[in-house]
C-alpha positions in Angstrom: -8.9 -14.6 -5.9 -10.4 -11.5 -4.4 -7.4 -9.6 -5.2 -7.6 -10.4 -8.9 -11.3 -9.3 -9.1 -11.1 -6.2 -6.9 -10.9 -3.8 -9.7 -14.2 -4.8 -10.8 -15.7 -3.3 -7.9 -13.9 -0.2 -7.7 -16.2 2.3 -9.5 -13.9 5.5 -9.4 -11.2 5.7 -12.1 -8.8 7.4 -9.6 -8.9 4.7 -7.4 -8.8 1.7 -9.9 -5.4 3.6 -11.2 -4.3 3.7 -7.9 -4.9 -0.1 -7.2 -3.0 -0.8 -10.5 -0.2 1.7 -10.3 0.6 1.7 -6.7 -0.8 -1.0 -4.7 -0.4 -4.1 -7.3 3.3 -3.2 -7.8 4.0 -3.0 -4.2 2.2 -6.1 -3.5 4.2 -7.9 -6.0 7.3 -6.5 -5.0 6.9 -7.3 -1.5 5.5 -10.7 -2.0 8.5 -11.7 -4.2 10.9 -10.5 -1.6 9.3 -11.4 1.9 9.6 -14.5 3.7 6.6 -17.1 3.5 3.8 -16.0 5.9 2.2 -19.3 6.0 4.7 -20.7 8.4 4.7 -17.8 11.1 3.7 -18.6 14.6 1.5 -15.2 14.8 0.9 -16.2 18.5 4.8 -16.0 19.2 5.3 -12.7 17.2 2.0 -10.7 18.3 4.0 -8.6 21.1 6.9 -7.7 18.6 7.1 -4.3 17.3 5.5 -3.8 14.1 8.8 -2.3 12.3 10.9 -5.0 13.8 8.5 -7.9 12.5 8.4 -6.1 9.1 12.3 -6.4 8.9 12.3 -9.9 9.9 9.9 -10.8 7.5 11.2 -8.7 4.7 7.9 -6.8 4.2 8.1 -3.4 2.8 6.2 -0.4 4.2 3.5 0.5 1.8 3.4 3.7 -0.1 2.3 6.8 2.0 -1.2 7.4 0.2 -1.8 10.6 2.3 1.2 12.4 0.8 0.5 11.0 -2.9 -3.0 12.2 -2.6 -1.8 15.6 -1.1 0.7 15.9 -3.9 -2.0 15.0 -6.4 -4.4 17.7 -4.9 -1.7 20.4 -5.1 -1.2 19.8 -8.8 -5.0 20.0 -9.5 -5.7 22.8 -7.4 -3.1 25.6 -7.4 -3.3 28.0 -4.5 -4.7 31.2 -5.2 -3.6 34.5 -3.2 -6.3 36.2 -1.2 -5.3 39.8 -0.7 
């Protein structure tokens, strides 16, 4: 339920847009393709490498937001030559 109402708490339009265009599609795609997490014995898998566990459970790595923000900033603020 919290995920459904999270956008109402997000104040900035760019954050809300990121939630709807990036995070929700990633979460829906991943949840449709991954194994059920309710039956995982977490105590037994805590020592596994996170990439190995993701592969085993079918969980896709989330989008790299750092790179997406950097690209968006580059579009908004073109570099100026300072000679």
